[in-house]
N, C-alpha and C positions, 0 to 999 in steps of 0.2 A: 543628650547632643550626637548617639552616635549617628541617630535618624538624620540631622543635622546633617553630619559630616558624609555621611553616602550621596545625598540631597547633593551636596554644593559638589562633592568629587563628581558626580555622574555629568550635575549640570556642568563644569569647565571639563568636560571629559567631551560632551555635546559639543561647547564650542569650538574648541580645538579640533574635534574633527571634523567642522559645520568649514570651518577656517583652511583645512589642511582640501576640503572637497573642492571646495570653492578656489584656491589657487591654484590646483592640477587642472579645473575645469578650463580656468583661465588658460593653461599652457596648451591644453591640447588642442591640436590644430582643428579646422572646419573642414571634414572630409571632404563637403565638395569643392576647397582649395587644393585637396593633394588630388584629388580626383582628375582635373583639371588642367591639374600643371603636369600631373603624368602625360596625359592626353595631348597635350599641345608640345612637349618634349618628343611622343612618340612623331608627331608627327609635323617637327622639325625637323631640316636637312643636318642643322648642326646641334639636334639635342635641347637647347636651349630656344625660353622665348623669345631672345634678342629677333628671333624671325619675324613675331609678329610682331615688334615694335615699329609704329610709325617716326620718322623723325622729326624734333619739333624745329619748325621753319627758322625762329627764332633763335632759338640759343645753340640746334646744328644745322647749319645751312648746309655745312660740308657734306652731311648723309643723306642730304634730298640730290634725287636722283636727276642728274640734267641732260636736255637734250645733246645730239651731236651738233658739234660747235658751237654751240650755246650756253658755256660755263655762265652758271649762276652769280649774282652779285645783290646788293641789297639797291644799288642803283637801278637796275634794270628792275625788280621789283616793284617798286615805289613806283617806275614809271608805269607798269603793267597793270599795277593796282588803281589808277585814277585815269588810263587811257578804258579799261574794261568797264567801268561805269559812265565815260563819257560822251552823254548822246551830242556834244559839239561835234563829233565827230561823224553823224548820221546825215552828210549834208548833201549826199548823193541818192535821198528817197527820191523813187519813183512818181510822188508829186508834190508840192508844195507844203502840203498839209502832213507830212509825213518830214516835211527836213527838220531836224535836231531834235527829235522827239524820243528816237529809243538809242540802247545800248547792248552791248554782251548784256547785261544785268537785266535785260529785259524780259529773255529767255532761260537766265540762270541765275535766281532771286535767291539773295544770300537766305533771308526768314523763311524760304522752300528745300532748303538744304542745295541751292545753286543750284535747283531745277525748274520748270515751270511749276506757278501756282496753279494755271491751269492745265486741262488735258492734253495741251497743243501752245507749244511756243508762238506767240507771234511780235517781229521784230516793226519793221516798216510795213506800214497800215497798221498796226495796232493802235486802240487805244484805252484808258482807262486801269487803272490797275489793283481797284479795291486794297484788301489790306496788307495780302497774304500772293498777290500778282494772279488771284483766282476769279477775278475779276476784269481781265485783258478783253477787249473783242475786235470787231473789226471797224475801223473807221467808214465811213456812208461813203465818201468821195472814193475810196478803191474798189475796184471788183473784185472777185474771188482769185481769180487769176494773175492778182497780181502784187498777193500779199506772198512778205516774205515772210516762209512758213515751212514747217518740215514735215513731211508725212510720216515720218517715226517719232516719238518724244524726243526731248534731247535729252540726252544724259547729263546727270551731275557732274560736274567736275571737280568736285572734290578726289583728294588722292589722286590727281592724274598723272602726279611724277612717277607713279608707275601703271603709267598706259605708255606703251609704246605702239601701238597701232589703234589710231582713234577712231572714230563713231563706231556702230551698231555691226557694220560690215567689215572695220577696221582697214576699210582700203587708201587712209593717208600714214604715209609712214616708208621710207625704203627697205627699212631692216627688219628683222625676226620675224612675226606672221608674213612678211610682204615679199620675202624672197623666194624666188621663182614666179613672181606674177606680173614682172614687167611686162608682158604681155598687154592688161589690164589699165596700163596705165596713160588712159588717154581720158579724155575732157576734163573736169576737174584735178579729176588724180595724177595728169602730167606733173603736178609738182611734185611727183616723187622723183622725178629725174634729178632734183636738188640734193638728193640723199639725206634730208633730212629724219627725224622721228616724228612720231603723227602729230604732237601740238602745234608742234612748231611748222610744218608743212601744211597741215589744217587751217590754220588760223592765217598765212596768206593766201590762200583760197578765199578765205572766210572772210576777208574785212572787202573783199570788193564783191563777195557772193550775197551781203548782208548791204550792200551801199553806203562803206563807209568811206570816205573820203580822205585819203591820205596820201598827204604832198606838201613838200616841204614850206610851200606857202601857208596853207591853211594849217598844217600845226604852228607854223610862228604864228598866225593870226588865233589860234587857241593858246598862245602861250606857253609852248610845251619845250620849246626849242632847247631851253637849257639845261631839260630833263635829259633829252636826247645827247647832252653834248655832256652830261655828267657819265650817262649810261652806259654809250657809246664812243668813247674817249679814242678807243684804238681801234674805231673805223675811221675812211677818211671824209671828209667833210659833203667828198659831192654821195656818199655812200651813205649818210648818216638818217637818214629822214624818209625812212622809204619802209613797203611791206614787212621787208626784211628783217629791219633792225625793229619792228612795231608789231609783228608778228614774235621776236626773242623777247622781246619784254614782258607783251603779254603772256607768254607759254612760259616764264621765269614767276611769272604772278602766279597761274594756275599753278604752279610745282608747289608753291610754297603752301598753299592748302589744306595741310593736314590736320585732321582733326584728331589731337594728341588729347587732347582735354574728354573726349567721350570716356565711362566709367573699365571698359574693358582696357582701352589704352592702359589706363590710369592699374589697374589691375597686373596687366602685363609687366608693368613695371615695378610690382612691388606693393601696392596700397591693395591691400588684402577686403578693406572694408568699402572699398570705391562702388563694388557691385554689392547685390541684397544676393539673397540665398534663392529667389525665385531667378535674377535672371544668372546667375551660375550656374544654375540645373539648366537654362536655355540653353546655355553656351555647350555646356556638355553635350546637351540632342543635338547641336547644330555641328556639331565637332567627330559625332558618332553615331547614333541611329538613324537620322535624317540623311547624314550623307552630302548636307550643303558643303563640308570644305573638300567637296570632289572637286569642285570649280571655281571656290571661292577661297581663293589660296594668299599665301604670305601677310604682308601688313595693312595692305590696303584691301583683303578681303575680296579679291576679284582676281582675272586671270588673261589673259589674249587666249581663248577659247573659245570656241563657239559651237552652239548646239541649238538645236529647236524643239522648242517647247510647247508649238503646237498651239500659240494663243491666238486672238482675235488681232486683227490689222489696225492701225491708228483710223483709217475712213469710216471705220465700222461702229465708231463712236458718234460720227457726225461732225469728223475734224472738215478744216479748211482744205481747198487746194489739192486734194489727194485722195485715190481710188484703190478701185480692184486692178488698177495695171501699173499701179504705181510700184517702180523697179525695186525702191526703198521695202517693201512689201516681200522680197523673197530673199533678204538679208546678205549675208558673207558672200552667195555666188551671185547677185546683182552688180558683185562688182568683178569677181573672180571669171563668171561665165561658167564655171565647174560645177557641172550636178551633182556631185556629192556635198556641193556648200548651202545648195540652194533652203533659205527658210531657216537658215542656221545663224543667231545672234549672239557677238560679243557679251560675255560674261562680266556685269557689272560691276561697283561697289557695294558697300550696302552699308555705310556709314549716314545717319541723318536721315533715311529714309523716311522716318514717321510725317517729315515734315509738309510733304506735299501727297495729298491720296488720290495718286495714281500709278498705277507699276506696270513694269512690262513695256515694250517700245510701241504696242497701241494705246496704253493705256485702260486696257481693259480689265482690270481690276483697284479697289477701290479702300482698301486698307491691308495692312502686312498682314493680318491676321486671313481675308481671302488669298493672299499671294501663299501661306503656308496649307491652308486647305487644298490649293489647287495645287500643289506638290505633294501632298500626302497623299490624294486622289490618284493622281498619276494618270490623269486619262483627257488626252487632247483632245483641244474644241474646234480649231481650223480644219474644218473638213478638206479646205485648200491643201494641205500638206499630208505629201503622202509618207503613211506607216513606217515606211522603210525608212524617211530621213528624221525619225523623232529620235530624240538624245537616249540613250540605253537609261542613262540615270532618270526619265520620267516614269515613275513607276509606283506603285501601290508603297508608301512608306510604312503604314500601321502605326502612326503615333497615337499613342494613348489622349484624352482627353487635356491632362495635366498634362502632358508632353507638350502640346501644341501649344496651351496656355505658356507655358514656361521656355518655348523658343519664340514666340511672339513679345515675350517679357525682353528677352534677350536682345532682338533686331530694334524694337523698338526704344527701347530705355538703356540695354549695355553700350548698343552702337553709334551713341545719340550726344555728340558734342553740344552743349547748350548757347557756345557762346562765341558761333560765328561772326558777329559783329565786327571782332577784333581783325576780321581781313577788311573790312569800308572803311571807305576814307571819308574824311567828315565833309568833306567838297571836292568838287571839281575845279580845273582850272579858269571852265566857262562860262561858271556861277550858275550851269543851269541845274534844273532839278535832274535829277536821279532813283532810279535806273529808267525810267519814263521823263518824255518832258511836255506830252500834249497838255492842254489847260484840264481834262478829267482828271489825269494822272496829276498834277499840279495840286489841284484840287483835296484826291482823296491822301497826296501823302502831304499834305499840310505845308507846302513849296509855297502858298499864298501869304 
């Protein structure tokens, strides 16, 4: 009896200890969460994680940064959402074969993270789509110099509410980084004389550059006048259907593209299980040893800073209508004309970068691991970029293999919003296929 009593007592004691230990372990915080929260608080100007929170444009529209003279409204955003994918605007194409075949979404494909699915975006003169925009090619009826293409890879338009001066060179926008650059406001940058911010200024110029017809008559033909009336009721009717209001609507839409469903965004809002331990470890590498945070700042992990990284240019990848003399190879210096700005490019945002396998302004890297390895090695590859121009942040990082793997996991998965389709309309008023409407794209997109 005594033996049985002792055995029973020991068993009960063991069960109790197990229960206590189990409860204690459930209550103990994950040290990765503790370290990451402490580090982000150190980097935050106000000492809280709010600094890293993107506003939800559906529920927190008042927190989304608006452009000068362009207060945000639901009506503007909805109009901009339709216009962004409206291939009917492409009525001023170079040739008849290009008319009505492309949209803003041709080069900013939602499933490709609002970037081209190929190394280079092609609007007018492009044909085909594939599954993710990767099969876009040149229409045979277009000479290479007639194509509407870019000499540097188009940037993602995600989280552009935080972009004050747009393009790789930052040439659009009258304020912020461009104060004191008035001497360079010539050519397409003359639009800065309007005093607008980057998105609004660039899109005014861009609708012309990309051969889109924006007239009252054509917008009426496509059926958009009632949407303009709702979005711009405060504009006199004679000023309501213009490139300016079109720019305001498209900019409002772009400002609404915030990647709030990414695991890191959910984590900074208090969902500790939104990221796994490897992604949290990678975030720690990002915000400590790798030094990524020195350029990629704030909620969008971007900045209006310009750095020379010594990567190859787009022409070296065999892209159309560009070459070694393309002024866009000079980055910020190609706009300002200042020697100290040569070969420096704006810091991009980092969300949903895994959607399209082309990185840097010249599409010279094809995986996020390759990008991390480039920074880890810290050796420039473009011998046309003088050593004195290279950013002081490009140097060997001495990351371990595990740190590289963790950092890649954070970039690929922690910063990945899986639901970008919420920003895409079901149809556009023209009834056309989108983002492309050429016969091959129609077939590949299932529009037939």
